HTML snippet that shows the backbone in 3Dmol.js (N, CA, C, O; Angstrom):
<script src="https://3Dmol.org/build/3Dmol-min.js"></script>
<div id="view" style="width:600px;height:400px;position:relative"></div>
<script>
const pdb = `
ATOM      1  N   MET A   1     157.888 196.715  84.864  1.00  0.00           N
ATOM      2  CA  MET A   1     156.467 196.688  84.814  1.00  0.00           C
ATOM      3  C   MET A   1     156.095 195.483  85.143  1.00  0.00           C
ATOM      4  O   MET A   1     156.761 194.656  84.521  1.00  0.00           O
ATOM      5  N   PRO A   2     155.027 194.832  86.120  1.00  0.00           N
ATOM      6  CA  PRO A   2     155.165 193.548  85.618  1.00  0.00           C
ATOM      7  C   PRO A   2     153.955 193.713  84.492  1.00  0.00           C
ATOM      8  O   PRO A   2     153.330 194.706  84.120  1.00  0.00           O
ATOM      9  N   ALA A   3     153.889 192.170  84.071  1.00  0.00           N
ATOM     10  CA  ALA A   3     153.271 191.700  82.889  1.00  0.00           C
ATOM     11  C   ALA A   3     151.702 191.729  83.822  1.00  0.00           C
ATOM     12  O   ALA A   3     151.503 191.326  84.968  1.00  0.00           O
ATOM     13  N   GLU A   4     150.649 192.416  82.762  1.00  0.00           N
ATOM     14  CA  GLU A   4     149.193 191.751  82.696  1.00  0.00           C
ATOM     15  C   GLU A   4     149.024 190.581  83.207  1.00  0.00           C
ATOM     16  O   GLU A   4     149.561 189.478  83.107  1.00  0.00           O
ATOM     17  N   GLN A   5     148.214 191.018  83.744  1.00  0.00           N
ATOM     18  CA  GLN A   5     147.482 189.537  84.257  1.00  0.00           C
ATOM     19  C   GLN A   5     146.777 188.623  83.320  1.00  0.00           C
ATOM     20  O   GLN A   5     146.264 189.320  82.446  1.00  0.00           O
ATOM     21  N   PRO A   6     146.527 187.334  83.122  1.00  0.00           N
ATOM     22  CA  PRO A   6     145.306 187.039  82.764  1.00  0.00           C
ATOM     23  C   PRO A   6     143.973 187.326  82.417  1.00  0.00           C
ATOM     24  O   PRO A   6     143.739 186.229  82.922  1.00  0.00           O
ATOM     25  N   GLN A   7     143.107 187.642  82.128  1.00  0.00           N
ATOM     26  CA  GLN A   7     141.992 188.070  81.983  1.00  0.00           C
ATOM     27  C   GLN A   7     140.648 186.695  83.238  1.00  0.00           C
ATOM     28  O   GLN A   7     139.814 187.138  84.028  1.00  0.00           O
ATOM     29  N   TRP A   8     140.854 185.472  83.036  1.00  0.00           N
ATOM     30  CA  TRP A   8     140.676 184.399  84.076  1.00  0.00           C
ATOM     31  C   TRP A   8     141.084 184.968  85.385  1.00  0.00           C
ATOM     32  O   TRP A   8     140.507 185.695  86.193  1.00  0.00           O
ATOM     33  N   ILE A   9     142.355 184.367  85.341  1.00  0.00           N
ATOM     34  CA  ILE A   9     143.335 185.181  86.957  1.00  0.00           C
ATOM     35  C   ILE A   9     142.839 186.753  87.713  1.00  0.00           C
ATOM     36  O   ILE A   9     142.777 186.846  88.939  1.00  0.00           O
ATOM     37  N   LEU A  10     142.555 187.768  86.919  1.00  0.00           N
ATOM     38  CA  LEU A  10     141.373 188.807  87.176  1.00  0.00           C
ATOM     39  C   LEU A  10     139.921 188.055  87.700  1.00  0.00           C
ATOM     40  O   LEU A  10     139.295 188.559  88.632  1.00  0.00           O
ATOM     41  N   ASP A  11     139.558 187.113  87.188  1.00  0.00           N
ATOM     42  CA  ASP A  11     138.366 186.904  87.279  1.00  0.00           C
ATOM     43  C   ASP A  11     138.057 186.218  88.776  1.00  0.00           C
ATOM     44  O   ASP A  11     137.114 186.339  89.558  1.00  0.00           O
ATOM     45  N   ALA A  12     139.075 185.579  88.799  1.00  0.00           N
ATOM     46  CA  ALA A  12     139.099 184.324  89.655  1.00  0.00           C
ATOM     47  C   ALA A  12     139.250 184.377  90.988  1.00  0.00           C
ATOM     48  O   ALA A  12     138.828 183.500  91.742  1.00  0.00           O
ATOM     49  N   ARG A  13     139.995 185.636  91.436  1.00  0.00           N
ATOM     50  CA  ARG A  13     140.591 186.646  92.364  1.00  0.00           C
ATOM     51  C   ARG A  13     139.335 187.209  92.616  1.00  0.00           C
ATOM     52  O   ARG A  13     138.965 187.163  93.789  1.00  0.00           O
ATOM     53  N   ARG A  14     138.257 187.963  91.431  1.00  0.00           N
ATOM     54  CA  ARG A  14     137.293 188.900  91.874  1.00  0.00           C
ATOM     55  C   ARG A  14     136.002 187.736  92.349  1.00  0.00           C
ATOM     56  O   ARG A  14     134.847 188.102  92.569  1.00  0.00           O
ATOM     57  N   GLN A  15     136.430 186.419  92.440  1.00  0.00           N
ATOM     58  CA  GLN A  15     135.115 185.859  92.553  1.00  0.00           C
ATOM     59  C   GLN A  15     135.265 185.200  93.788  1.00  0.00           C
ATOM     60  O   GLN A  15     134.385 184.608  94.412  1.00  0.00           O
ATOM     61  N   LEU A  16     137.119 185.434  94.262  1.00  0.00           N
ATOM     62  CA  LEU A  16     137.647 184.339  95.561  1.00  0.00           C
ATOM     63  C   LEU A  16     137.088 186.100  96.389  1.00  0.00           C
ATOM     64  O   LEU A  16     136.132 185.787  97.099  1.00  0.00           O
ATOM     65  N   GLY A  17     137.257 187.221  96.489  1.00  0.00           N
ATOM     66  CA  GLY A  17     137.083 187.946  97.290  1.00  0.00           C
ATOM     67  C   GLY A  17     135.563 188.504  97.697  1.00  0.00           C
ATOM     68  O   GLY A  17     135.300 189.218  98.666  1.00  0.00           O
ATOM     69  N   LEU A  18     134.527 187.931  96.586  1.00  0.00           N
ATOM     70  CA  LEU A  18     133.290 187.944  96.620  1.00  0.00           C
ATOM     71  C   LEU A  18     133.264 186.621  97.218  1.00  0.00           C
ATOM     72  O   LEU A  18     132.423 186.288  96.384  1.00  0.00           O
ATOM     73  N   ARG A  19     133.403 185.669  97.834  1.00  0.00           N
ATOM     74  CA  ARG A  19     133.233 184.429  98.356  1.00  0.00           C
ATOM     75  C   ARG A  19     133.463 185.493 100.125  1.00  0.00           C
ATOM     76  O   ARG A  19     132.701 185.915 100.994  1.00  0.00           O
ATOM     77  N   ILE A  20     134.976 185.512  99.864  1.00  0.00           N
ATOM     78  CA  ILE A  20     134.858 186.312 100.967  1.00  0.00           C
ATOM     79  C   ILE A  20     134.197 187.019 101.786  1.00  0.00           C
ATOM     80  O   ILE A  20     134.018 186.726 102.968  1.00  0.00           O
ATOM     81  N   ARG A  21     133.611 188.419 100.986  1.00  0.00           N
ATOM     82  CA  ARG A  21     132.618 189.107 101.648  1.00  0.00           C
ATOM     83  C   ARG A  21     131.380 188.685 102.143  1.00  0.00           C
ATOM     84  O   ARG A  21     130.625 189.149 102.997  1.00  0.00           O
ATOM     85  N   ASP A  22     131.328 187.386 101.189  1.00  0.00           N
ATOM     86  CA  ASP A  22     129.628 187.368 101.640  1.00  0.00           C
ATOM     87  C   ASP A  22     129.953 186.203 102.627  1.00  0.00           C
ATOM     88  O   ASP A  22     128.921 185.700 103.073  1.00  0.00           O
ATOM     89  N   ALA A  23     131.186 185.597 103.122  1.00  0.00           N
ATOM     90  CA  ALA A  23     131.735 185.203 104.457  1.00  0.00           C
ATOM     91  C   ALA A  23     131.167 185.870 105.362  1.00  0.00           C
ATOM     92  O   ALA A  23     130.186 185.701 106.087  1.00  0.00           O
ATOM     93  N   ARG A  24     132.139 186.873 105.172  1.00  0.00           N
ATOM     94  CA  ARG A  24     132.699 187.907 106.491  1.00  0.00           C
ATOM     95  C   ARG A  24     130.737 188.644 106.649  1.00  0.00           C
ATOM     96  O   ARG A  24     130.296 188.966 107.753  1.00  0.00           O
ATOM     97  N   ILE A  25     129.890 188.765 105.362  1.00  0.00           N
ATOM     98  CA  ILE A  25     128.393 188.974 106.102  1.00  0.00           C
ATOM     99  C   ILE A  25     128.290 187.966 106.652  1.00  0.00           C
ATOM    100  O   ILE A  25     128.994 187.804 107.649  1.00  0.00           O
ATOM    101  N   TYR A  26     127.545 187.090 106.306  1.00  0.00           N
ATOM    102  CA  TYR A  26     127.027 186.310 106.851  1.00  0.00           C
ATOM    103  C   TYR A  26     127.676 185.343 108.380  1.00  0.00           C
ATOM    104  O   TYR A  26     127.047 184.479 108.992  1.00  0.00           O
ATOM    105  N   ALA A  27     129.190 185.878 108.704  1.00  0.00           N
ATOM    106  CA  ALA A  27     129.492 185.607 109.757  1.00  0.00           C
ATOM    107  C   ALA A  27     129.393 186.813 110.834  1.00  0.00           C
ATOM    108  O   ALA A  27     129.831 186.761 111.984  1.00  0.00           O
ATOM    109  N   ASP A  28     128.611 188.105 110.124  1.00  0.00           N
ATOM    110  CA  ASP A  28     127.988 189.025 110.443  1.00  0.00           C
ATOM    111  C   ASP A  28     129.337 189.617 111.337  1.00  0.00           C
ATOM    112  O   ASP A  28     129.434 189.778 112.554  1.00  0.00           O
ATOM    113  N   LEU A  29     130.140 189.826 110.460  1.00  0.00           N
ATOM    114  CA  LEU A  29     131.541 190.632 110.740  1.00  0.00           C
ATOM    115  C   LEU A  29     131.821 191.764 109.277  1.00  0.00           C
ATOM    116  O   LEU A  29     131.509 191.710 108.087  1.00  0.00           O
ATOM    117  N   THR A  30     132.779 193.015 110.386  1.00  0.00           N
ATOM    118  CA  THR A  30     132.349 194.200 109.362  1.00  0.00           C
ATOM    119  C   THR A  30     133.807 193.899 109.170  1.00  0.00           C
ATOM    120  O   THR A  30     134.282 192.950 109.794  1.00  0.00           O
ATOM    121  N   GLN A  31     134.618 194.659 108.315  1.00  0.00           N
ATOM    122  CA  GLN A  31     135.552 194.416 107.528  1.00  0.00           C
ATOM    123  C   GLN A  31     136.707 195.013 108.344  1.00  0.00           C
ATOM    124  O   GLN A  31     137.868 194.774 108.011  1.00  0.00           O
ATOM    125  N   GLU A  32     136.409 195.813 109.443  1.00  0.00           N
ATOM    126  CA  GLU A  32     137.156 196.390 110.670  1.00  0.00           C
ATOM    127  C   GLU A  32     137.263 194.427 111.409  1.00  0.00           C
ATOM    128  O   GLU A  32     138.153 193.578 111.364  1.00  0.00           O
ATOM    129  N   GLU A  33     136.253 194.443 111.841  1.00  0.00           N
ATOM    130  CA  GLU A  33     136.555 192.780 112.762  1.00  0.00           C
ATOM    131  C   GLU A  33     137.573 192.026 112.406  1.00  0.00           C
ATOM    132  O   GLU A  33     138.580 191.642 113.001  1.00  0.00           O
ATOM    133  N   LEU A  34     137.008 191.816 110.961  1.00  0.00           N
ATOM    134  CA  LEU A  34     138.131 190.873 110.336  1.00  0.00           C
ATOM    135  C   LEU A  34     139.114 191.018 110.440  1.00  0.00           C
ATOM    136  O   LEU A  34     139.990 190.291 110.908  1.00  0.00           O
ATOM    137  N   ALA A  35     139.144 192.152 109.946  1.00  0.00           N
ATOM    138  CA  ALA A  35     141.756 192.467 110.185  1.00  0.00           C
ATOM    139  C   ALA A  35     141.614 192.195 112.238  1.00  0.00           C
ATOM    140  O   ALA A  35     142.372 191.346 112.708  1.00  0.00           O
ATOM    141  N   HIS A  36     140.949 192.718 112.919  1.00  0.00           N
ATOM    142  CA  HIS A  36     141.230 192.721 114.433  1.00  0.00           C
ATOM    143  C   HIS A  36     141.511 191.204 114.500  1.00  0.00           C
ATOM    144  O   HIS A  36     142.642 190.782 114.743  1.00  0.00           O
ATOM    145  N   LEU A  37     139.983 190.033 114.179  1.00  0.00           N
ATOM    146  CA  LEU A  37     141.339 188.837 114.222  1.00  0.00           C
ATOM    147  C   LEU A  37     141.704 188.504 113.630  1.00  0.00           C
ATOM    148  O   LEU A  37     141.751 187.420 114.211  1.00  0.00           O
ATOM    149  N   THR A  38     142.295 188.253 112.489  1.00  0.00           N
ATOM    150  CA  THR A  38     143.096 188.127 111.843  1.00  0.00           C
ATOM    151  C   THR A  38     144.413 188.490 111.992  1.00  0.00           C
ATOM    152  O   THR A  38     145.363 187.711 111.916  1.00  0.00           O
ATOM    153  N   GLU A  39     144.498 190.174 112.293  1.00  0.00           N
ATOM    154  CA  GLU A  39     145.689 190.614 112.672  1.00  0.00           C
ATOM    155  C   GLU A  39     146.329 190.909 111.095  1.00  0.00           C
ATOM    156  O   GLU A  39     147.414 190.635 110.582  1.00  0.00           O
ATOM    157  N   ILE A  40     145.112 191.599 110.603  1.00  0.00           N
ATOM    158  CA  ILE A  40     145.626 191.620 109.081  1.00  0.00           C
ATOM    159  C   ILE A  40     144.953 193.077 108.892  1.00  0.00           C
ATOM    160  O   ILE A  40     143.879 193.300 109.450  1.00  0.00           O
ATOM    161  N   ASP A  41     145.731 194.303 107.919  1.00  0.00           N
ATOM    162  CA  ASP A  41     145.147 195.339 108.200  1.00  0.00           C
ATOM    163  C   ASP A  41     143.620 195.194 107.433  1.00  0.00           C
ATOM    164  O   ASP A  41     143.173 194.123 107.022  1.00  0.00           O
ATOM    165  N   ARG A  42     142.988 196.397 107.344  1.00  0.00           N
ATOM    166  CA  ARG A  42     141.520 196.693 106.933  1.00  0.00           C
ATOM    167  C   ARG A  42     141.597 196.758 105.507  1.00  0.00           C
ATOM    168  O   ARG A  42     141.021 195.977 104.750  1.00  0.00           O
ATOM    169  N   SER A  43     142.322 197.708 105.168  1.00  0.00           N
ATOM    170  CA  SER A  43     142.627 198.127 103.608  1.00  0.00           C
ATOM    171  C   SER A  43     142.886 196.412 102.810  1.00  0.00           C
ATOM    172  O   SER A  43     142.287 195.984 101.823  1.00  0.00           O
ATOM    173  N   THR A  44     144.228 195.521 103.830  1.00  0.00           N
ATOM    174  CA  THR A  44     144.146 194.606 102.692  1.00  0.00           C
ATOM    175  C   THR A  44     143.257 193.759 102.711  1.00  0.00           C
ATOM    176  O   THR A  44     143.283 193.063 101.695  1.00  0.00           O
ATOM    177  N   ILE A  45     141.939 193.325 103.899  1.00  0.00           N
ATOM    178  CA  ILE A  45     140.830 192.966 103.915  1.00  0.00           C
ATOM    179  C   ILE A  45     140.218 193.833 102.682  1.00  0.00           C
ATOM    180  O   ILE A  45     139.824 193.052 101.816  1.00  0.00           O
ATOM    181  N   GLN A  46     140.073 194.773 102.432  1.00  0.00           N
ATOM    182  CA  GLN A  46     139.461 195.700 101.230  1.00  0.00           C
ATOM    183  C   GLN A  46     139.762 195.237 100.140  1.00  0.00           C
ATOM    184  O   GLN A  46     139.049 194.570  99.390  1.00  0.00           O
ATOM    185  N   ARG A  47     140.654 195.512 100.022  1.00  0.00           N
ATOM    186  CA  ARG A  47     141.819 194.973  99.302  1.00  0.00           C
ATOM    187  C   ARG A  47     141.350 193.703  97.962  1.00  0.00           C
ATOM    188  O   ARG A  47     140.858 193.670  96.834  1.00  0.00           O
ATOM    189  N   ILE A  48     142.127 192.408  99.452  1.00  0.00           N
ATOM    190  CA  ILE A  48     141.307 191.250  98.948  1.00  0.00           C
ATOM    191  C   ILE A  48     139.683 190.987  98.395  1.00  0.00           C
ATOM    192  O   ILE A  48     139.428 190.374  97.359  1.00  0.00           O
ATOM    193  N   GLU A  49     138.651 191.586  99.313  1.00  0.00           N
ATOM    194  CA  GLU A  49     137.829 191.341  98.803  1.00  0.00           C
ATOM    195  C   GLU A  49     136.984 191.730  97.249  1.00  0.00           C
ATOM    196  O   GLU A  49     136.093 191.276  96.531  1.00  0.00           O
ATOM    197  N   TRP A  50     138.403 193.436  97.350  1.00  0.00           N
ATOM    198  CA  TRP A  50     137.648 193.801  96.101  1.00  0.00           C
ATOM    199  C   TRP A  50     138.628 193.106  94.199  1.00  0.00           C
ATOM    200  O   TRP A  50     138.645 193.828  93.203  1.00  0.00           O
ATOM    201  N   GLY A  51     139.180 191.883  94.222  1.00  0.00           N
ATOM    202  CA  GLY A  51     139.958 191.235  94.222  1.00  0.00           C
ATOM    203  C   GLY A  51     141.042 191.726  93.727  1.00  0.00           C
ATOM    204  O   GLY A  51     141.304 192.141  92.598  1.00  0.00           O
ATOM    205  N   GLY A  52     141.526 191.659  94.481  1.00  0.00           N
ATOM    206  CA  GLY A  52     143.127 192.553  94.677  1.00  0.00           C
ATOM    207  C   GLY A  52     143.631 190.688  95.004  1.00  0.00           C
ATOM    208  O   GLY A  52     143.014 189.693  95.384  1.00  0.00           O
ATOM    209  N   GLU A  53     144.759 190.917  94.688  1.00  0.00           N
ATOM    210  CA  GLU A  53     146.577 189.752  95.258  1.00  0.00           C
ATOM    211  C   GLU A  53     146.699 189.605  96.755  1.00  0.00           C
ATOM    212  O   GLU A  53     147.061 190.429  97.595  1.00  0.00           O
ATOM    213  N   ALA A  54     146.212 188.045  96.911  1.00  0.00           N
ATOM    214  CA  ALA A  54     145.942 187.815  98.428  1.00  0.00           C
ATOM    215  C   ALA A  54     147.370 186.588  98.744  1.00  0.00           C
ATOM    216  O   ALA A  54     147.660 185.504  98.236  1.00  0.00           O
ATOM    217  N   LYS A  55     147.920 187.339  99.704  1.00  0.00           N
ATOM    218  CA  LYS A  55     149.217 186.329 100.053  1.00  0.00           C
ATOM    219  C   LYS A  55     147.892 185.226 100.457  1.00  0.00           C
ATOM    220  O   LYS A  55     146.701 185.505 100.597  1.00  0.00           O
ATOM    221  N   PHE A  56     148.635 183.787 100.593  1.00  0.00           N
ATOM    222  CA  PHE A  56     148.240 182.300 101.355  1.00  0.00           C
ATOM    223  C   PHE A  56     147.537 182.411 102.609  1.00  0.00           C
ATOM    224  O   PHE A  56     146.412 182.148 103.035  1.00  0.00           O
ATOM    225  N   SER A  57     149.067 183.103 103.226  1.00  0.00           N
ATOM    226  CA  SER A  57     148.624 183.387 104.740  1.00  0.00           C
ATOM    227  C   SER A  57     147.907 184.425 105.105  1.00  0.00           C
ATOM    228  O   SER A  57     148.202 184.913 106.196  1.00  0.00           O
ATOM    229  N   HIS A  58     146.916 184.976 104.415  1.00  0.00           N
ATOM    230  CA  HIS A  58     146.381 185.344 104.281  1.00  0.00           C
ATOM    231  C   HIS A  58     145.249 184.922 104.210  1.00  0.00           C
ATOM    232  O   HIS A  58     144.420 185.318 105.030  1.00  0.00           O
ATOM    233  N   LEU A  59     144.856 183.890 103.093  1.00  0.00           N
ATOM    234  CA  LEU A  59     144.018 183.223 102.849  1.00  0.00           C
ATOM    235  C   LEU A  59     143.297 182.057 104.227  1.00  0.00           C
ATOM    236  O   LEU A  59     142.196 181.540 104.419  1.00  0.00           O
ATOM    237  N   LEU A  60     145.132 182.054 105.217  1.00  0.00           N
ATOM    238  CA  LEU A  60     144.303 180.880 105.756  1.00  0.00           C
ATOM    239  C   LEU A  60     144.491 181.943 106.943  1.00  0.00           C
ATOM    240  O   LEU A  60     144.676 181.208 107.913  1.00  0.00           O
ATOM    241  N   LEU A  61     144.543 183.201 107.380  1.00  0.00           N
ATOM    242  CA  LEU A  61     144.183 183.540 108.435  1.00  0.00           C
ATOM    243  C   LEU A  61     142.627 183.748 108.096  1.00  0.00           C
ATOM    244  O   LEU A  61     141.823 182.969 108.607  1.00  0.00           O
ATOM    245  N   ILE A  62     142.301 184.493 107.481  1.00  0.00           N
ATOM    246  CA  ILE A  62     140.849 184.787 106.931  1.00  0.00           C
ATOM    247  C   ILE A  62     139.660 183.357 106.790  1.00  0.00           C
ATOM    248  O   ILE A  62     138.481 183.657 106.976  1.00  0.00           O
ATOM    249  N   ALA A  63     139.877 182.333 106.572  1.00  0.00           N
ATOM    250  CA  ALA A  63     139.601 181.399 106.578  1.00  0.00           C
ATOM    251  C   ALA A  63     139.079 180.773 107.558  1.00  0.00           C
ATOM    252  O   ALA A  63     137.898 180.427 107.600  1.00  0.00           O
ATOM    253  N   ARG A  64     140.415 180.460 108.946  1.00  0.00           N
ATOM    254  CA  ARG A  64     140.374 180.566 110.456  1.00  0.00           C
ATOM    255  C   ARG A  64     139.164 181.650 111.163  1.00  0.00           C
ATOM    256  O   ARG A  64     138.046 181.259 111.498  1.00  0.00           O
ATOM    257  N   ALA A  65     139.554 182.792 111.277  1.00  0.00           N
ATOM    258  CA  ALA A  65     138.007 183.986 111.966  1.00  0.00           C
ATOM    259  C   ALA A  65     136.879 183.540 111.007  1.00  0.00           C
ATOM    260  O   ALA A  65     135.821 183.664 111.624  1.00  0.00           O
ATOM    261  N   LEU A  66     136.665 183.084 109.792  1.00  0.00           N
ATOM    262  CA  LEU A  66     135.501 182.892 109.374  1.00  0.00           C
ATOM    263  C   LEU A  66     134.845 181.627 109.356  1.00  0.00           C
ATOM    264  O   LEU A  66     133.680 181.384 109.043  1.00  0.00           O
ATOM    265  N   ARG A  67     136.132 180.524 109.893  1.00  0.00           N
ATOM    266  CA  ARG A  67     135.772 179.005 110.689  1.00  0.00           C
ATOM    267  C   ARG A  67     135.433 178.444 109.121  1.00  0.00           C
ATOM    268  O   ARG A  67     134.247 178.115 109.098  1.00  0.00           O
ATOM    269  N   LEU A  68     135.919 178.282 108.135  1.00  0.00           N
ATOM    270  CA  LEU A  68     135.574 177.477 107.415  1.00  0.00           C
ATOM    271  C   LEU A  68     137.151 177.109 106.287  1.00  0.00           C
ATOM    272  O   LEU A  68     137.868 178.066 105.997  1.00  0.00           O
ATOM    273  N   PRO A  69     137.389 176.168 105.940  1.00  0.00           N
ATOM    274  CA  PRO A  69     137.910 175.773 105.220  1.00  0.00           C
ATOM    275  C   PRO A  69     138.555 176.514 103.821  1.00  0.00           C
ATOM    276  O   PRO A  69     137.693 177.033 103.111  1.00  0.00           O
ATOM    277  N   VAL A  70     139.624 176.600 103.452  1.00  0.00           N
ATOM    278  CA  VAL A  70     140.518 177.323 102.568  1.00  0.00           C
ATOM    279  C   VAL A  70     139.705 177.200 101.445  1.00  0.00           C
ATOM    280  O   VAL A  70     139.526 178.212 100.767  1.00  0.00           O
ATOM    281  N   ARG A  71     139.091 175.979 101.066  1.00  0.00           N
ATOM    282  CA  ARG A  71     138.884 175.557  99.925  1.00  0.00           C
ATOM    283  C   ARG A  71     137.560 176.097  99.526  1.00  0.00           C
ATOM    284  O   ARG A  71     137.125 175.936  98.385  1.00  0.00           O
ATOM    285  N   ASP A  72     136.841 176.810 100.561  1.00  0.00           N
ATOM    286  CA  ASP A  72     135.646 176.932 100.408  1.00  0.00           C
ATOM    287  C   ASP A  72     135.350 178.370 100.555  1.00  0.00           C
ATOM    288  O   ASP A  72     134.327 179.016 100.779  1.00  0.00           O
ATOM    289  N   LEU A  73     136.695 178.676 100.335  1.00  0.00           N
ATOM    290  CA  LEU A  73     136.670 180.667  99.456  1.00  0.00           C
ATOM    291  C   LEU A  73     136.927 180.535  98.430  1.00  0.00           C
ATOM    292  O   LEU A  73     136.447 181.324  97.616  1.00  0.00           O
ATOM    293  N   MET A  74     137.828 179.449  97.974  1.00  0.00           N
ATOM    294  CA  MET A  74     138.699 179.560  96.489  1.00  0.00           C
ATOM    295  C   MET A  74     137.198 179.009  94.884  1.00  0.00           C
ATOM    296  O   MET A  74     136.265 178.209  94.811  1.00  0.00           O
ATOM    297  N   PRO A  75     138.040 180.367  93.662  1.00  0.00           N
ATOM    298  CA  PRO A  75     136.706 179.548  93.048  1.00  0.00           C
ATOM    299  C   PRO A  75     136.423 178.893  92.495  1.00  0.00           C
ATOM    300  O   PRO A  75     135.220 178.657  92.382  1.00  0.00           O
TER     301      PRO A  75
END
`;
const viewer = $3Dmol.createViewer("view");
viewer.addModel(pdb, "pdb");
viewer.setStyle({}, {cartoon: {color: "spectrum"}});
viewer.zoomTo();
viewer.render();
</script>
């Protein structure tokens, strides 16, 4: 079983998720629409927005779909 993540990592993941959600809403996209644009499952988008782990490739796809540099999504 993997070791528990330090709280600062969990907090950073949550901040990342909130930034993605805010950018998605600002772009007037639903999770389903963002999933279609990125070819990522909607459940994965939802998990990332809730602070779940995200692959870097997913972050690149999401940033591109939102027309933002990845750094703007990072906490």
